[in-house]
KOLMIFI-233274 format. One record per atom (N, C-alpha, C): x, y, z. Coordinates in steps of 0.001 Angstrom, whole numbers, plus 524288, in hexadecimal, padded with zeros to 5 digits. Layout:
N
XYZ ...
This chain:
226
639C17672DAF7DA 63D71763ACAF54C 640297668FAF0E3 6452D76712AF12E 6480A76A06AED47 648CD766DBAE85B 6492D7698DAE3F6 64A2C766EBADF07 64FCC76522ADEC6 650C9760F6ADBD4 6560775EC5ADB7E 6576C75D7BAD5E5 65C7475CB6AD4FE 65E5E75ACDAD00A 662367566DAD11A 6619775222ACE5E 6652474DCAACEEE 667D674CC8AC9C4 66CE974B7BAC9E5 66FDC74A8EAC522 673E87465DAC619 6737F74219AC32B 6774F73DEAAC3C9 67C3E73EE2AC0A8 67C2C742CEABD24 680BC74419AB9F9 681EA749E2ABA89 6852574B6DABE64 68636750F0ABF57 688AE7537AABA92 6878175886AB9A7 689AB75B4DAB52E 68F6575C98AB5F0 691F675DEFAB1A8 6977B75F3FAB1E5 6985D76488AB466 694B07682EAB3B6 6950C76D49AB623 68FEC76E7BAB8D2 68FFE77155ABD3F 68B58771D9AC076 686A077460ABDF8 686C377935ABC05 681CE77BBCABABC 67FA777A2CAB573 67AC77783BAB558 677CC77747AB09D 67AC87744EAAC7E 67DA477057AADF3 6809576D6CAAA22 67D74768CAAA831 67F567664AAA401 67C9276207AA180 67C9E75D34AA4F3 6787B75A2FAA4B0 6784675521AA749 6765275547AACCB 6734475931AAE42 6714775970AB396 66B9E757E2AB3BA 66A12755A9AB821 664AB753FCAB8DE 661C97580BABC08 65C8D757EEABBB3 6596C75B8BABEBD 65508758C6AC187 6542E75A6AAC664 64FCC75858AC96C 64D0375CDAACBFA 647F175D74ACAEC 644E17616FACDA6 6412C75ECBAD166 640BD7611BAD5F9 63CA375F6FAD986 637B17624AAD819 633B175F72AD64F 62E98761C1AD52E 62B1476047AD9B7 62B34763A5ADDBC 6288776225AE284 625A4766B9AE4DC 62137765C0AE73E 61EC076996AEAA6 6205F76849AF030 61E8976B57AF3FE 6201876A6CAF95D 61E93764F3AFB1E 619E876325AF9C2 6181E75E16AFBA6 618F1759A8AF7CE 6192175ADBAF2C4 61944756C1AEED1 61DEB75790AEB43 62173753D1AEAF9 6262F75460AE7E0 625A0751E5AE28E 6278F754A7ADE8B 627DD7526FAD953 62D5175381AD744 6300F74F81AD564 6357B7501AAD3D5 6361874F68ACE02 638FA75301ACB8B 63A3C752A1AC600 64012751DBAC568 641B074D9BAC2E3 6473374CABAC1EE 6484674D78ABC2D 64C0C750BFABAF8 64DF075147AB5A6 6539774F6CAB5B8 6547F74A99AB411 6599B74836AB4BA 65C3E747ADAAF73 6601674AF8AAE70 6628774B11AA957 665D674649AA841 6678674386AAC34 66AB573EE4AAB49 6676B73A0DAAA68 6624673A5EAAB86 65EC373601AAA90 65EC9731F2AAED2 661AC732BAAB312 661CC72EFDAB74F 65DF17309EABB7A 65B7E72CE1ABE3D 6579B72E4BAC21F 65A0D730D4AC6DD 6571B73452AC94B 658DC736C6ACE1B 6567B733EAAD2B9 6596A7338AAD6ED 657A2730CDADB95 655FA734B8ADFC0 65316732C1AE390 651B3735F4AE805 64DE873A44AE6D8 64A8973986AE302 646CC73D9AAE199 641D273D06AE4D4 63FBC74144AE6FF 63B00740E1AEA29 6366273EBEAE705 632C673C4DAE9C1 62DF673A6EAE748 62ACB73F17AE565 6273673E26AE1BC 6244F74275ADF71 61E8D74129ADF14 61B4F74533ADF7E 615B37449BADEAA 613D17490BADB38 610DC747E6AD70E 60F6874BF0AD348 60B5774FC4AD535 608B874EB8AD980 6049A75234ADB4D 6067B75797ADCD4 60B947585FADD34 60DA975D78ADEB1 60C50761B2ADACA 60B2C7602EAD5EE 60A5D76404AD1DF 604D376407ACFC7 60104762D9AD306 5FB8B76310AD149 5FA1A7689BACFB8 5F6D27691BACBBB 5F53F76E48AC9D8 5F1E577112ACDE2 5F2527763DACDD9 5EF117796AAD148 5E9A3779EDACEFA 5E5A477A9BAD23C 5E05F77B68AD031 5E01578041ACCC0 5DD7677FD4AC844 5DD4678430AC492 5DA2E788C8AC6B2 5D6DF787EAACA9F 5D38278C0DACC9C 5D65D78FD2AD040 5DB1578E53AD1FB 5DDF2791D0AD56D 5E00379679AD264 5E04779B1AAD4D5 5E1EE79FCAAD205 5E79D79F7DAD051 5E8CA7A1D2ACBCD 5EE117A1DDAC9B5 5F15C7A604ACC5D 5F63A7A4B4ACD70 5F9CC7A87FACFC4 5FB347ACC4ACBE1 5FAD67AB8BAC6C9 5FC4B7AF5CAC2C6 5F78B7B1E0AC045 5F2F67AFAEAC134 5EE2F7B281AC050 5EB967B257ABB09 5EE7C7B1D6AB6AB 5EBE97B2D3AB1B3 5EBD47AE35AADF0 5EF1C7AA65AAE82 5EF5C7A640AAA9D 5EC477A176AAC58 5E87B79FEAAA930 5E54079B68AAA6D 5E86279668AA9E1 5E768792CCAAD74 5EA2078DCCAAD48 5E87178AA7AA886 5EBF778758AA6B9 5EAFF7840AAA230 5E99777E8DAA3FB 5E6D077B86AA0B9 5E5C177615AA220 5EABC772DEAA1CD 5EA7C76E36AA3ED 5EF2276AE7AA3F0 5F09176930A9E6D 5F58E76995A9D26 5F79F767B2A982F 5FD8176726A98B9 5FF90762C9A9706 60526761BDA978C 6085876583A942D 60CEA76717A960E 6104876A7BA92F1 613337676BA8EC7 61415769F9A8A4F 616ED76784A85F8 61C48769F3A8515 61CA076F16A858E 6218C771ABA844C 6223E77696A879A 6271B7776BA893B 6289477BFDA8C55 62BDB77F9EA88FD 62A66784A0A88E9 62D587887DA85F2 62E8B78D31A8962 6338978E76A89C7 6353B79326A8C9A 63907795F4A88F8 6370B7998CA85E0 63A3679C10A81DA 63EF579ED3A8422 63E537A115A88B5 6427B7A437A8B16 647757A11EA8C11 646ED79C0CA8D18 64B8F798D4A8E10 64BF279457A8A27 64962794FCA85AA 649C87914DA8146 6484178BB9A82BF 6441A78B3FA85DD 6421078614A8738 63D83784BCA83A9 63DCD78035A813A 6398A77E1AA7E1B 639D877833A7EAF 636D27760FA824D 6378D7709FA83D1 6326676DC8A8472 63245768CBA82FE 62D9E7659DA83EA 62D52763ECA899D 628BB76220A8B19 627D676031A9063 627E775A3AA9085 6297E75833A94F0 6284F752DAA9660 6255A75312A9B86 6222774F2CA9C8D 61F4E74F1DAA180 6228874C5EAA5A8 6220674E30AAA61 624A674BEDAAEE4 62080749D4AB299 6214D74523AB486 61D74742CEAB802 6203E73FE1ABC5B 61D3A73E21AC01A 61F5F73B28AC46F 620187357BAC2C7 624D673372AC324 625F772E12AC1A9 624EB72A3FAC60A 625E672540AC4F0 624F372122AC8C8 62844721D1ACDAD 62CA67246BACD0E 6302272542AD181 62E1672968AD53D 629EE72C35AD39F 6280573085AD6C5 62AAC735A6AD577 62E107359BAD183 630BE73A4FACFDC 62E7673C36ACAB3 62F2C7413DAC9AF 62D6C7436CAC4C7 63135741C7AC07F 62F3573F40ABC72 6328773D9EAB827 635157425BAB597 639CF7419AAB391 63CC2745DCAB12C 63C3B745D4AAB42 63CF374A5AAA8BC 63D5374A64AA30D 6421F7475AAA150 64279745E4A9C69 647167431FA9A78 64C1074626A9BB7 6501374383A9DA8 654CD7463DA9F61 6585074807A9AF1 6573E74645A961D 65AC17478AA91C7 6587474B8FA8E0C 6543974E2DA8F93 651BA7520FA8C3B 652657576BA8EB3 6556975ACFA8C32 6566D75FECA8E83 652887641DA8CDE 64E93762A9A89D7 64A847666CA885C 6451C7641DA8968 6442476318A8E5D 63F3F760BCA8FFE 63DDE762BFA9562 638EB7641CA9624 63725765C3A9B4F 6330A761E7A9D3A 6328D76183AA257 62ED775DE0AA4A1 62A95760B0AA7A4 625CA75EC9AA705 6214B760DBAA9EA 61F4175CA1AAD86 61E7175DFBAB282 61C3975A4BAB638 61669759D2AB53B 614CB7557AAB2BA 60F5F754EAAB10B 60BA3753D4AB58B 60DAA752B7ABA31 60A5075201ABEB2 608727571EAC10E 60A8C75B77ABF32 608E97608EAC111 605EE7638AABCEA 604F576895ABDBE 6021776BB4AB9E7 604FE76BF5AB4B8 6020576C2AAB079 6046976D42AAB66 6052C77326AAAEC 608C9774DEAA7AA 6099D77A7DAA70B 604A777D40AA527 602CF780F7AA83D 5FDFE783C7AA711 5F98D7826BAAABA 5F9D977DE1AAD38 5F5F977C76AB137 5F70677F77AB644 5F31178002AB9A1 5F42478213ABED9 5F82977EA9AC19E 5FBD07811EAC434 5FFF377E47AC6E0 6053477F55AC461 6094477D3EAC6C1 60E9777E13AC4D9 6104E77963AC194 610D077A25ABC75 612CB7760AAB905 618B6775B8AB99F 61AAB770F5ABA17 6203A77017ABB19 622ED76E36AB62A 626DF7712EAB46E 629EF76FCEAAFCC 62FB376FF9AB14A 6328376BD7AAFF1 6380F76B81AB156 63B3E769E9AAC9E 6403076B86AAC8E 643A576A2CAA83C 6494F76A2BAA9EC 64C8476779AA6DE 6521E7674CAA7EA 654AF76C9AAA705 658B076DA8AAA0B 65C1B7721EAA8FF 6609077062AA572 6621E76B70AA5DD 665BD7690FAA239 6653776324AA283 6675676070A9EB8 6677B75ABEA9EAA 66D0175918A9D2C 66DE775406A9CC1 6732075232A9B59 67490753A0A95BC 670BD7554FA92A2 671D9756D5A8D41 672A675CB2A8CA2 671BF75FBFA90BA 672A07655CA9057 66E6B7688EA92FD 66E6B76DB7A921B 66A7F7712CA9476 6650176F6EA9301 6615C7703DA969C 65C1076E47A95D7 65811772BBA9603 653307712EA95AD 64EDB774BEA9495 64E6D77950A9866 64F857787AA9D67 64EDB77CA5AA13E 6540B77F10AA2F9 657FE77ED3A9F9F 65D127810FAA0F4 65CB0786D6AA252 65957789C2A9F99 658F878F6EAA06B 653F779105AA33E 651A578D69AA608 64CB578EA5AA8AC 64D3C79347AAC5F 651B3793C6AAEF4 6526A797FDAB2BB 6531879D54AB02A 6533279D80AAAEC 653927A287AA830 64E3C7A519AA76F 64A047A23DAA86F 644D57A498AA80D 644237A8B8AAC47 640647AC28AAB79 63F6E7B067AAF2B 639967B179AAF7F 637D67B45EAB371 632417B5A4AB3C5 6304F7B820AAEBB 62BDF7B627AACD1 629B37B803AA7EF 62AFD7B495AA349 62EDE7B116AA3C8 6301A7AD76A9F91 62B607AA02A9E76 62ADD7A859A9991 626607A535A97FC 627F879F87A96F5 6249079BFAA9883 625447965FA97BB 620687944CA950A 621047920FA906F 61C9B78FF6A8D7F 61C8478A04A8DC5 617FF787DFA8EF6 6174F78235A8F0A 612D5780BFA8B72 6141E77DE0A874D 6102D77BE0A83B9 60DF9776D8A85F4 608B977661A85EF 606207720BA8883 6037476E79A848C 6021B769CCA8662 5FFA1765E3A82FA 5FA71767B7A80B4 5F7BA76B33A8376 5F29C76CE4A819B 5F2EA77135A7D7E 5F79877263A7BA2 5F83C77650A7794 5F88077BE2A7988 5F95577C94A7E95 5F9DB781C9A80CF 5FF7A782C9A8273 600C1787C5A8307 605D278965A8505 604E878C7CA8A07 6072078A9DA8E44 606E678D60A9342 60BE179099A93CC 60B3D795ABA945F 60FBE7991EA9504 6101779AD5A9AB1 6149B799CFA9CF7 6158B79B2DAA26A 6195279FC5AA2B3 618667A31BAA68C 61BE77A786AA782 61F027A675AAC85 624197A721AAC2D 6278B7A60CAB09D 626CB7AA31AB4D4 626107A862AB996 625B47ABD5ABE1E 62B057AC8DAC0BF 62DF47A84BAC12A 6331C7A894AC38D 636537A3D8AC1F4 63B737A480AC238 63F2B7A039AC153 642BF7A01DAC60D 642AD79BCBAC8E1 6457379B9FACDD5 648B6796B2ACE53 64CFC79739AD127 65059792C4AD24F 65011791A3AD820 64F9078CA1AD95F 64F0178B0AADED5 6532B7870EAE03D 6557C787CCAE4B8 658FC783D5AE6C9 655F077EC8AE79C 6585277A6CAE62D 6559677578AE6DB 654BD77425AEC95 657E777671AEFF4 6573F77582AF58A 6529677878AF7C0 650CE77C78AF4E0 64C7877FB1AF6CB 6486B7806FAF273 6475077C4AAEF8F 643B177CACAEB2B 63E1C77D82AED2B 63B597818CAEB30 63616782DCAED2A 631DC77F8AAEA92 6316477AA8AEC30 62DC4776F9AE9C3 628357791FAE961 6264977B53AEDA8 620DD77D15AEDC8 61FF87816DAE9CB 6238B7851AAE985 622ED7896FAE5D9 6231B78794AE034 62678783E6ADF05 6272C78230AD99E 622D977E80AD7DE 6214977AD7ADB33 61DFF7768EAD974 618647768FADB60 6171E779CCADF2E 611DC77965AE14A 60DCB77B9BADD81 608E177A37ADE7C 6047E77B86ADB19 603D67816AADA93 6020178323AD5FF 600CA7889FAD519 5FB507890AAD2D0 5F87778D3FAD3F1 5F32078DBBAD1FB 5F2DE78F17ACC30 5F70279154ACA1C 5F71A792F8AC4AA 5FB2378FC2AC19D 5FB0478FDEABC6E 5FEBB78CD3AB957 6043E78F1AAB9AB 607C978BFDABB88 60D2F78D9FABC06 610C478979AB9BA 615C678ADEAB94A 619AB78776AB6F8 61EA5787CBABA1D 621347834EABACE 6266178316ABD2C 62A0D78061AB95F 62E3778305AB7DA 6325E780A7AB4C5 6370277FDCAB85C 6391977B18AB86E 63D03779B6ABC5C 641BA7772CAB9D2 64657778D0ABB8D 64B2D77637AB9FF 64F2C776E4ABE5D 653C0774B1ABD9D 657E57754CAC17A 65AF677A43AC071 65D8077C43AC47B 660807810EAC3F9 664A478174AC825 6670F785FFAC868 66B42786C3ACC1A 670367840BACA4F 673CB7835AACDDC 678B8780B9ACCA2 6781C77AD8ACD47 67BD977807ACB19 67BC777259ACB7F 67FC2770A0ACF8D 67DEB76DDCAD381 6813B76BE8AD7B2 6831B76676AD635 687FD76603AD4A4 68A04760FDAD2D3 68A2875CEDAD72F 68B3775EAAADBE5 68B7975AF8AE03F 68611758BDAE173 6822275C27AE177 67CCF75A6CAE295 67A1575849ADDC1 67C6D75924AD920 67A0D757A2AD425 67490759F3AD3B3 6744B75F01AD476 66F397619CAD4D0 66FC376750AD350 66BDF76964AD08E 66B7C76F05AD001 669DC77147AD546 66B577760EAD628 66A2B77876ADB31 664C877AF6ADB61 6627277C07AD6D1 65D8377EDEAD6B1 659C877C8BAD2AE 654DF77E44AD2FD 650FF77D74ACEEA 64F37782C4ACCEE 64E8578338AC7D4 64C3F787D9AC56B 64679786BEAC481 6432878A50AC63E 63D85789BEAC58E 63B5D78EAEAC30F 6387F78DF5ABEBD 635AD79240ABC49 63001791F6ABE0E 62E0B79636AC041 6288F796B0AC1DA 625C5799E5ABDB1 6217A797D2ABB92 61E9B79A97AB77E 618C8799ABAB81D 615A879D2CAB5D3 60FF679CABAB5FE 60DCA79CF2AB075 6093379AB7AAFA3 606B179ABFAAA83 605477A056AA905 6072E7A205AA489 606477A75AAA2CC 6022E7A79EA9E7D 6021E7A3C6A9AF5 5FE4E7A3BBA96C2 5FDE679E42A9472 5F9D379D61A916A 5F90C7985EA8ECA 5F6BB79966A896B 5F85579648A8599 5F66979701A804E 5F692791C9A7D6A 5F41A79190A78E9 5F48678D07A7592 5F9D678CFDA72FC 5FC1378852A7266 60146787DAA6FFF 6010D78964A6A40 
C-alpha cells in the first residue's frame, strides 16, 4: 500500500508551498497503519483501516544487526533534536482513533513531531516511527530539510525516563508513493532502529499529492543520561 497525501486546499505553486496536507501510509505488508497530517484541518476520506499490531516490538533476545548498542527499556519520547538541520521539536503521541485511523498531530503547529505510541519507543528493539510535516498552512515545518541528512548524521531523542537516545543515520531515501516499500520501512527489527518520515518529491496539483515520501533509516548508536 503506497503512502498518500490529501489536500483540500491546493497550494499556489507546486513544490513545497504553504498550505499542503500530508498523509503517510504506516503499513506493513499484512497490517496497515495510516498517519494523516492535514494542514487544512479537514478530515480525509477513503483512508484504509488500521491495526496497531503492525509495530509490535521485537524480542530483546534476538541479535542486533549493528552489534554493539544495548536496547533501552520502554520510555516515551519528549523532544527531538537534529542539530544538522536545526530541528528542536517536542513530541505528541499518535494513536489509532475510533475511525480506525491513526490520529494526526495538530494541523496548525509547524514545530511538532508525532510518535506512534502503539509501536516501539525510540531505543527499544524494533523500528520507532516518527513523522512530521514538511510544511503547513502557516509556512515551512519541522521536517522541511529532512532530506538533507546523510549517513552518519546524528539524531537525539530525549525520553521521559531522563535518558537521551542518539541514533546514527544509515540512509536517507525517497520512494515513489506508487512503489512504497512498506515491509522495509515498517516491519519489525531485532535491534533499536528509527524511521523519520515526511513527504517529498514534487507536488502534483491535479492529484493533490506529493509524488514521494522521504524516509530516514537510523539505528541506536548510544544512550546517556540527559
